[in-house]
C-alpha positions as CSV (number, residue, x, y, z in Angstrom):
1,M,-150.3,142.2,-50.5
2,R,-148.5,140.1,-53.0
3,F,-145.4,138.0,-52.0
4,N,-142.8,137.5,-54.7
5,R,-141.4,134.1,-55.4
6,A,-138.3,134.1,-52.9
7,D,-140.8,135.4,-50.1
8,R,-143.2,132.4,-50.9
9,E,-140.3,130.1,-50.8
10,V,-139.1,131.5,-47.4
11,F,-142.7,131.2,-46.0
12,G,-143.0,127.7,-47.3
13,V,-139.7,126.6,-45.8
14,G,-140.7,128.1,-42.4
15,T,-144.1,126.6,-42.4
16,L,-142.4,123.1,-43.1
17,V,-139.9,123.5,-40.4
18,F,-142.7,124.7,-37.9
19,A,-144.7,121.7,-38.8
20,L,-141.8,119.2,-38.4
21,L,-140.9,120.7,-35.0
22,A,-144.6,120.5,-33.9
23,M,-144.8,116.9,-35.0
24,M,-141.4,116.3,-33.3
25,F,-142.7,117.6,-29.8
26,A,-146.1,115.9,-30.2
27,F,-144.2,112.5,-30.7
28,I,-142.1,113.3,-27.7
29,A,-145.2,113.9,-25.8
30,L,-146.8,110.8,-26.8
31,V,-143.8,108.6,-25.9
32,T,-143.7,110.3,-22.4
33,A,-147.3,109.6,-21.8
34,G,-146.9,106.1,-22.9
35,Q,-144.0,105.6,-20.5
36,A,-146.0,107.0,-17.5
37,Y,-148.9,104.8,-18.5
38,S,-146.7,101.8,-18.6
39,R,-145.0,102.6,-15.1
40,S,-148.5,103.2,-13.6
41,N,-149.6,99.8,-14.8
42,D,-146.5,97.9,-13.8
43,T,-147.0,99.4,-10.1
44,N,-150.6,98.4,-10.1
45,A,-149.6,94.8,-11.4
46,R,-146.9,94.8,-8.6
47,V,-149.5,95.6,-5.8
48,T,-151.9,93.3,-6.9
49,K,-149.4,90.5,-7.0
50,L,-148.5,91.4,-3.5
51,E,-152.0,91.3,-2.3
52,S,-152.8,87.9,-4.2
53,G,-149.7,86.3,-2.6
54,G,-150.7,87.4,0.7
55,L,-147.6,89.5,1.1
56,L,-149.6,92.8,1.5
57,G,-151.9,92.4,4.3
58,N,-153.8,94.1,7.1
59,S,-151.1,93.5,9.8
60,A,-147.6,94.6,10.8
61,K,-145.1,93.6,13.4
62,V,-143.5,96.7,15.1
63,T,-140.3,96.3,17.1
64,L,-139.5,99.1,19.6
65,E,-135.9,99.3,20.8
66,E,-133.6,102.0,22.1
67,F,-134.1,104.1,19.9
68,T,-135.7,102.8,16.8
69,I,-139.3,101.9,15.8
70,T,-139.2,99.1,12.8
71,P,-142.5,98.3,11.3
72,H,-142.4,94.9,9.3
73,P,-143.7,95.5,6.8
74,A,-143.8,99.2,6.2
75,L,-146.6,98.9,3.5
76,V,-150.2,97.7,4.4
77,K,-153.6,97.5,3.0
78,S,-156.1,100.1,4.2
79,G,-158.9,98.9,6.7
80,A,-158.6,97.4,10.1
81,V,-154.7,97.1,10.5
82,T,-153.6,95.1,13.4
83,F,-150.2,96.0,15.1
84,D,-148.1,93.4,17.1
85,V,-145.9,95.7,18.9
86,E,-142.9,94.2,20.7
87,N,-140.6,96.1,23.0
88,V,-137.3,94.2,22.8
89,G,-135.5,97.3,24.5
90,S,-134.5,97.6,28.1
91,V,-136.7,100.7,29.1
92,T,-140.4,101.4,28.4
93,H,-141.5,102.6,25.0
94,E,-144.7,103.5,23.2
95,M,-146.0,103.5,19.7
96,V,-148.1,106.7,18.8
97,I,-149.6,106.7,15.2
98,V,-150.7,109.8,13.4
99,R,-151.5,110.6,9.8
100,A,-148.7,112.9,8.5
101,A,-146.7,113.4,5.4
102,S,-143.4,112.9,7.1
103,L,-141.5,113.2,10.4
104,S,-140.8,116.9,9.6
105,A,-144.5,117.6,9.3
106,L,-144.9,116.7,13.0
107,P,-145.2,119.8,15.3
108,K,-142.5,120.0,17.8
109,V,-142.4,121.6,21.3
110,T,-140.4,124.7,21.2
111,K,-140.7,125.9,24.9
112,K,-139.4,123.9,27.8
113,G,-142.2,122.8,30.0
114,E,-144.2,119.5,30.3
115,R,-142.3,117.9,27.4
116,S,-138.6,118.2,26.1
117,V,-138.0,120.8,23.5
118,G,-137.8,119.1,20.3
119,A,-140.3,116.4,21.3
120,V,-143.6,116.0,19.3
121,N,-146.2,118.4,20.5
122,E,-149.0,116.0,20.5
123,E,-151.5,118.6,21.6
124,A,-150.7,120.5,18.4
125,I,-151.6,117.6,16.0
126,R,-155.2,117.8,14.6
127,E,-157.8,115.5,16.2
128,A,-158.6,114.0,12.6
129,D,-154.9,113.0,12.2
130,K,-154.4,111.3,15.7
131,I,-155.1,107.6,15.2
132,G,-154.2,106.1,18.4
133,E,-151.4,104.6,20.5
134,T,-150.3,101.4,22.3
135,G,-149.8,103.1,25.7
136,D,-146.6,102.2,27.7
137,V,-145.1,99.0,26.6
138,P,-142.8,97.7,29.3
139,A,-139.4,96.2,28.3
140,R,-139.5,92.7,27.0
141,T,-143.2,92.7,26.6
142,H,-145.7,93.1,23.5
143,V,-149.2,94.5,23.0
144,T,-151.5,94.1,19.9
145,K,-153.8,96.9,18.8
146,T,-155.9,97.4,15.8
147,F,-156.5,100.7,14.2
148,N,-158.7,101.7,11.2
149,L,-156.4,103.3,8.5
150,T,-157.2,104.9,5.2
151,P,-154.7,105.3,2.3
152,G,-151.9,107.5,3.0
153,T,-148.7,108.1,4.9
154,Y,-148.5,107.6,8.8
155,V,-145.8,108.3,11.3
156,L,-145.1,106.0,14.0
157,F,-143.1,107.4,17.1
158,C,-142.3,107.1,20.7
159,N,-142.5,110.3,22.6
160,I,-141.6,109.1,26.0
161,D,-139.3,111.2,28.2
162,T,-137.0,109.2,30.5
163,A,-135.3,110.9,33.3
164,N,-131.5,110.3,33.5
165,G,-129.7,109.9,36.8
166,D,-128.0,113.3,36.5
167,G,-131.3,115.2,36.3
168,T,-131.5,115.5,32.4
169,V,-134.4,114.3,30.4
170,L,-134.0,112.0,27.3
171,N,-136.9,112.1,24.8
172,H,-137.2,109.0,22.6
173,F,-138.4,110.8,19.6
174,K,-135.4,113.2,19.6
175,Q,-133.2,110.3,19.8
176,G,-134.7,109.0,16.4
177,M,-137.4,106.7,17.7
178,S,-139.8,107.1,14.7
179,A,-140.7,105.7,11.5
180,T,-143.3,106.0,8.5
181,L,-145.9,103.5,7.3
182,T,-147.6,103.5,4.0
183,V,-151.1,102.4,3.7
184,I,-152.7,101.7,0.2
């Protein structure tokens, strides 16, 4: 099949437009990849700077109080991580640590029983994700514990139930006593 001159010109212009669009999209992809690579390098440089300056270490101070858990810092290096847990509150608390993507990923109690509805169902957590706990930390005391942590996200929480004078039970986790910790 032979094309006439007008058809060849249309085909040539179409080919040129297609080539220009392909080059433009390739350039945009190259710029996007370069920016992602730069951000990754910037992040790695910041982590290295924190490590070399002693700001990123293998220990964290954790403050327990009605009804908060606050890790200082919330970012630590993997390996043996030592937690200095201080209860500055007026009632007994605990710190349970589990590997979980977020607070919402924790299994919750759904039926009234040994624990309050909405408390963390610790029995439903996979054994591999259970790291450990401090045990009860009485008011105005502290305890030090060391756990071996691999890189990832961990949730710290207090799952203690406190009986109120009116016969109701107050679960500390349900009151917001939880936090996340990132290990790199």
